[in-house]
Each structure stands twice: as C-alpha cells, then as structure tokens.
N, C-alpha and C positions, 0 to 999 in steps of 0.2 A: 504494500500500500504506500502510495506517495503522500507525504505530508508537506504542505506548503510551509517553508520555514518562516514566512512573514506573517502567518496567521497566528491566532491565539493557540491553535492546536499544534503549532510548530515551535513551541517554546524550546529553548536550548536543553532543558532537562528532559523533556519528552524525546527530543531527537537523540540525546545521549543514551537514554534507556532503550530506545528502539535499536540503536547501534549495538548495545550489549546483547539484546535479544537475537539480533542477526548473527553476532559473533558466536553465540551459543547454538546456532542452527535452528532456532525457533521460528516457526511460521508466523508471519505478521498478518494474521487475518484481520479483517475489518472489526470483528467483534473484540479481539484481543486489544487492538489499538483503542477502541472505544472504552473498554474497561480501564485501560491505562489512563486515558484522558480524563475519565470520570474520577479516578483516584487522585490525579494531580491537581484537579480543580475544585475538590470538595474538602473544605476545612472543617466540616462538621463531624469527622470521624465516622463515616457511614458503616453500616453492616453490609455483608455480602448480598443480602436480600435487597437492600436499598440500591446498591450498585446494579444488581440484576434488573430491577424495575426501570432504572434510568437507561440502561443499555438496551433493554428489550423494547423500549419505545422506538428506538432507531433500527434495531435488528431483532424483529419478533421471534426469530427461531433460536435465539441465544438461550442456552440452558443454564440453570443455576450451577450445574457441575462445571461448565466452562468458566463461569465467574470464579468459583472456588479454586479451580486448577490454576487460573491465571493469577489470582491473589497469592496462592502458595508459591508460584514461580517468582513473582515480584518480591515477596517476603524473603525468599531464599537469596535473591540477588541484592537485597538491602535497599530496594526501591520503595518499600513501605514498612511500617511497623504494624504489628498486630497487637491490639490491646485486649487481652483476654479478661472478661468480666465474670468468669465463673458460670456454671450451669450451661456450658456449651455456647455461651454468648461471646462473640468477639466483635470488635469494631476495628477499623483500619485507618491508619494515618499515612496518606501518600504525599501530603503537603510538606511535612517535616519528619522524614523517616529516620531521624537520629534520636537517640535517647534524650528525653526531656520530660519534665513533670507534667502531669495532667490533673485537672480538677474535675471530679466526676460527681454529678448530682445524683443522689440516691433516689430521688423522686421521678424526675423526667429522663434521667440517664444521659443528659447532655454531657459532652466531654469538651473541656476547654484546655487549650495549651496555656502554660504559664512559664514564667522564668523565675528561678530562685537563685538569687546571687550567691556565689560561693559554693554551689553544689559540686562543681568540678573540684574545688578545693577539698571537699569532704571525701570524694572518691580517691583523690590523691593521698590524703591522710590515711584512709583505709588501706590503700595499697602499701604505703610506706611502713605502717605500723604492723601489718599482718603478713606482708610478703605476698599477699593475694593479688594476682594480676587482674585488675578490673577490665573486662572487655565490653561491658555495657551495664546498664542499670535500668530499673523501672521504679518510678516514684509517683505514686498516685495519691491524691488527697481526696477523700470522700466527704461530702457534705450536701448542703441544700443551696442551690443557685439562687441569685437574687429574684428571678422571675417566680420560682416556686415559693419563695418566702413571702412574696406579696399575695400569692393566691391563697396561702394559708393552709 
C-alpha cells in the first residue's frame, strides 16, 4: 500500500513503522495499515474492540482476530504499549509507546498519560542500589477522574 508522505496518514513515525514491517517480511494490507493509523492517532488508549469498530467502518471484512494479531505484532516491535487492566481487559497506547505513568479512572476507565518528574531518577536508584537492570516499568495510578467526580 502506498502512503502519501505529505498527508496526515504519512507521518514520519507511520512511515518508519511501515518500513520495519516491510523489513520483517510482513504484508502491508490495507487493513493492517488502517489498524496502525488508528493506533497512532488515538490518544484515548483504545481497546482492540474499539480499534476493530473504527477499522471495520472502512474495511467491513476486517476480523477482530486480524486486529489482535496486528496489535500483538506492533507490541512485539515496540510500536505500542499494552496496558493490561486485569480480567482479560487491555487497552493500547500507540501514541506514546514508551514506559510512562498512567492515571486510570476506576469508574469510567478513562486512561490519561501523565508525567512524574524524577521517575527516571527512581528507576536509576533502583538499578544502582539493587544491581537490577531496569528494562522498563509500569506505573499506574488509580482513582476517580474529574468528570466522574462531578457526576457523583
């Protein structure tokens, strides 16, 4: 599939990931490209089912299995993060696929990215004091978002 490098769909990150997929010998089907585009443009940490609904609107024959397989491949490549919420429920972050803290609302299940100053310092201290080589981390803060607080 040809992606116009001057369009929104031709972002440098999208093109780099497509190149990685080609290098791995993966087929660049229109459905796979649409799944990737949906992940790179959705900051709301969607579920696989939400991505499926979005892609299916454009490609009605897309199966949920195709979405899951593509998400697994992108996760393996480091192009997205999976945020496992327990009970078989996962959300995906394709906008910022590097370890970072998340604020998770326990009522509406909204997930927000946040920055915690000095978190890298904490992981460096853990590594220095324990000898443990930190290769990543997950830091989730659970609570009730401002919208749910106003609803009561």
